[in-house]
C-alpha positions in Angstrom: 226.3 35.6 110.1 226.1 36.2 106.3 223.1 35.1 104.2 225.1 32.2 102.6 226.2 31.0 106.1 222.7 31.2 107.4 221.4 29.2 104.4 224.0 26.5 105.1 223.2 26.5 108.8 219.4 26.3 108.2 219.9 23.4 105.7 222.1 21.6 108.2 219.6 22.1 111.0 216.6 21.0 108.8 218.3 17.7 108.1 219.4 17.4 111.7 215.9 17.7 113.2 214.0 15.8 110.4 216.2 12.7 110.7 214.1 10.2 112.6 215.2 9.4 116.1 213.8 8.9 119.6 212.2 12.3 119.7 210.3 11.6 116.4 209.2 8.1 117.7 207.9 9.6 120.9 205.9 12.3 119.0 204.4 9.8 116.7 203.6 7.4 119.5 201.8 10.0 121.7 200.0 11.5 118.7 198.9 8.1 117.4 197.6 7.1 120.9 196.1 10.4 122.2 195.8 12.7 119.2 197.5 15.6 117.7 196.6 18.3 120.2 197.9 16.2 123.2 201.1 15.3 121.4 202.0 19.0 121.0 203.1 18.8 124.7 206.0 16.6 123.4 206.9 19.4 121.0 207.0 21.8 123.9 209.3 19.5 125.8 211.6 19.2 122.8 211.5 23.0 122.4 212.5 23.4 126.0 215.4 21.0 125.6 216.5 22.7 122.4 216.5 26.1 124.1 218.5 24.7 127.0 221.1 23.1 124.7 221.4 26.2 122.6 222.2 28.2 125.8 224.6 25.6 127.1 226.3 25.4 123.7 226.7 29.2 123.6 228.2 29.1 127.1 230.7 26.4 125.9 229.4 23.6 128.2 228.6 21.3 125.3 232.1 21.5 124.1 233.4 20.9 127.6 231.2 17.9 127.9 232.4 16.5 124.6 236.0 16.5 126.0 235.1 14.5 129.1 235.0 10.8 128.3 233.6 9.9 131.7 230.7 12.3 131.4 229.9 11.2 127.9 230.0 7.5 128.9 227.6 8.1 131.8 225.1 10.0 129.7 225.5 7.3 127.0 224.6 4.4 129.2 221.9 6.2 131.1 220.3 7.2 127.8 220.6 3.6 126.5 219.0 2.1 129.5 216.1 4.7 129.5 215.3 4.1 125.8 215.3 0.3 126.2 213.1 0.7 129.3 210.6 2.8 127.3 210.7 0.3 124.4 210.0 -2.7 126.6 207.3 -0.9 128.5 205.7 0.2 125.2 205.8 -3.4 123.9 204.0 -4.7 127.0 201.5 -1.8 127.0 200.6 -2.3 123.3 198.4 -5.3 124.3 196.4 -3.2 126.8 193.6 -1.0 125.7 194.4 2.7 125.4 193.1 4.7 128.4 190.4 7.1 127.5 192.2 9.9 129.3 195.9 10.4 128.4 198.6 10.7 131.1 199.0 14.2 132.6 200.5 16.8 130.4 203.2 17.2 132.9 204.3 13.6 132.6 204.2 13.7 128.8 206.2 17.0 128.9 208.9 15.7 131.3 209.2 12.4 129.4 209.7 14.4 126.1 212.4 16.6 127.8 214.1 13.5 129.2 214.2 11.7 125.8 215.5 14.8 124.0 218.1 15.4 126.7 219.7 11.9 126.7 219.6 11.7 123.0 223.3 11.6 121.8 222.2 13.0 118.5 221.2 16.2 120.3 224.7 16.6 121.9 226.4 15.9 118.7 224.2 18.2 116.7 224.6 21.2 118.9 228.3 20.6 119.2 228.6 20.4 115.4 226.5 23.6 115.0 228.7 25.6 117.3 232.0 24.3 116.1 231.1 24.6 112.4 228.8 27.7 112.2 229.7 30.1 115.0 232.4 32.5 113.9 235.1 32.8 116.6 236.0 36.3 115.6 232.6 37.7 116.3 230.6 37.8 119.7 228.6 34.7 120.2 225.7 36.7 121.6 225.2 38.5 118.3 225.2 35.3 116.3 222.7 33.7 118.7 220.1 36.2 117.5 220.2 34.4 114.2 221.0 30.9 115.2 218.5 30.4 118.0 215.3 31.5 116.2 216.3 29.5 113.1 217.0 26.4 115.1 213.9 26.6 117.3 211.6 27.3 114.4 212.8 24.4 112.4 212.8 22.1 115.4 209.2 23.1 116.2 208.0 22.6 112.6 209.8 19.2 112.3 208.4 17.6 115.4 204.9 19.1 114.9 205.1 17.3 111.5 205.9 14.0 113.2 202.9 14.6 115.5 200.7 15.1 112.5 202.1 11.8 111.1 201.3 10.0 114.3 197.8 11.4 114.4 197.2 10.2 110.9 198.5 6.7 111.8 196.2 6.7 114.8 193.2 7.3 112.5 194.4 4.9 109.8 195.2 2.0 112.2 191.6 1.4 113.1 191.9 -2.4 113.2 193.0 -3.8 116.5 195.7 -6.1 115.0 197.2 -3.3 112.9 197.1 -0.9 115.8 198.8 -3.4 118.1 201.7 -4.0 115.6 202.1 -0.3 114.9 202.4 0.4 118.6 204.8 -2.5 119.0 206.9 -1.4 116.0 207.3 2.1 117.7 208.2 0.4 120.9 210.8 -1.7 119.1 212.3 1.5 117.7 213.0 2.7 121.2 214.8 -0.6 122.0 216.9 -0.4 118.8 217.9 3.2 119.5 218.8 2.2 123.1 220.9 -0.8 122.0 222.7 1.2 119.3 223.4 4.0 121.8 224.9 1.5 124.3 227.0 -0.4 121.8 228.2 2.0 119.2 231.3 4.1 119.8 
């Protein structure tokens, strides 16, 4: 990959991972509720999903999935239902006091992996990256030594930033009323993402 191609790819990926979506909302919500350090488990989950999708994309499975309408439809509806569920649950839980001990790191991690995996933005982004930036006349394995570290570094920085935003909101929203509506606003974002995922082509 040439330097100019790398700059274009890095710019694309930076926009891709900093555009707010379900991953960002989850990072903000966990950081706001349980603190920055705990929320980094979500970043680890997103990193795992990103590594998996990079591998699948390199193997051509993402492209194969994009050609199967049935598979895409199943993923789309499952993802929509899961996001709406998280939103409704978050709306209800917003009225309850925050537990002094956060959920287990395993549950936070698995939830972050699930949210990242069912996110249609992820599938579209990785598919776009590999159809637009991978040069077909050169071995994919060689190009992955540039693409993978760039993508994973930018992904980690972006979602760590969202965790920092969430931790700041947690300290800023000291009033019970404000805290309730911030938590409900984040829950509503999950519902909106789920509805959009289920209804848009």
